[in-house]
C-alpha positions as CSV (number, residue, x, y, z in Angstrom):
1,M,93.8,118.9,167.5
2,V,94.0,115.2,166.7
3,L,92.9,115.8,163.1
4,V,95.6,118.5,162.6
5,S,98.3,116.2,164.1
6,S,97.1,113.2,162.0
7,T,97.1,115.3,158.8
8,T,100.6,116.7,159.5
9,I,102.0,113.2,160.2
10,N,100.4,111.9,156.9
11,E,101.9,114.8,154.9
12,I,105.3,114.2,156.5
13,G,104.9,110.5,155.7
14,A,104.4,111.3,152.0
15,L,107.6,113.4,152.0
16,Q,109.4,110.6,153.8
17,K,108.4,108.2,151.0
18,S,109.9,110.5,148.4
19,G,113.2,110.7,150.4
20,L,112.9,114.3,151.3
21,V,112.6,114.0,155.1
22,S,113.1,111.5,157.9
23,L,110.5,110.8,160.5
24,A,110.7,109.4,164.0
25,M,108.0,109.4,166.6
26,F,108.2,108.8,170.3
27,Y,105.1,108.0,172.3
28,Y,105.5,108.7,176.0
29,D,103.7,106.2,178.3
30,F,104.2,106.9,182.0
31,R,103.5,103.2,182.7
32,E,106.6,102.1,180.9
33,D,109.8,102.8,182.9
34,Q,112.1,102.7,179.8
35,K,110.1,105.5,178.2
36,K,110.3,107.8,181.2
37,D,113.8,109.0,180.6
38,R,115.9,110.7,177.9
39,H,117.9,107.5,177.2
40,G,114.7,105.7,176.0
41,L,113.7,108.6,173.8
42,L,117.1,108.9,172.2
43,S,117.5,105.1,171.7
44,S,114.1,104.9,170.1
45,V,114.6,107.8,167.7
46,L,118.1,106.6,166.7
47,V,116.8,103.1,165.8
48,Q,113.9,104.5,163.8
49,L,116.1,106.9,161.9
50,C,118.7,104.2,161.0
51,R,116.0,102.2,159.3
52,Q,115.4,105.1,156.9
53,S,118.8,105.8,155.5
54,D,121.9,103.8,154.6
55,S,124.0,106.8,155.8
56,Y,122.2,106.8,159.2
57,Y,122.6,103.1,159.4
58,D,126.3,103.4,158.8
59,I,126.7,105.9,161.6
60,L,124.7,103.9,164.1
61,S,126.5,100.7,163.1
62,K,129.9,102.4,163.8
63,F,128.5,103.7,167.1
64,Y,127.3,100.1,168.0
65,V,130.8,98.7,167.3
66,E,132.5,101.5,169.3
67,H,130.4,100.4,172.3
68,S,131.5,96.8,172.2
69,S,128.7,95.6,170.0
70,G,126.1,96.8,172.4
71,T,127.6,95.4,175.6
72,Q,128.6,98.9,176.8
73,Q,125.7,101.2,177.7
74,P,126.4,104.7,176.2
75,S,125.5,107.8,178.2
76,D,122.7,110.1,177.2
77,D,125.2,112.7,176.1
78,V,126.9,110.2,173.8
79,L,123.5,109.1,172.3
80,L,122.6,112.8,171.8
81,H,125.9,113.3,170.0
82,C,125.2,110.4,167.7
83,L,121.7,111.8,167.0
84,K,123.4,115.2,166.1
85,D,125.7,113.3,163.7
86,L,122.8,111.8,162.0
87,L,120.9,115.1,161.7
88,E,123.9,116.9,160.2
89,L,123.8,114.6,157.2
90,P,122.2,115.9,154.0
């Protein structure tokens, strides 16, 4: 199973370098409290994606400003909506 997963990730990585796909990974560790909930997952995925595309970055930057430059904690639903906005881009 590990070999199949590793091969798949490598193939997706090659597509990512060509600009055909975006890739974000989330490793769950039950010992880390911030990774036990949906908020941690969504935040991690959003940050990873915004590093891969100027369009993604623009959406997340606007989102950041709308939440008082990071001083207001967005709800999970708002984070999910932001992720959907990113994923709807071509």
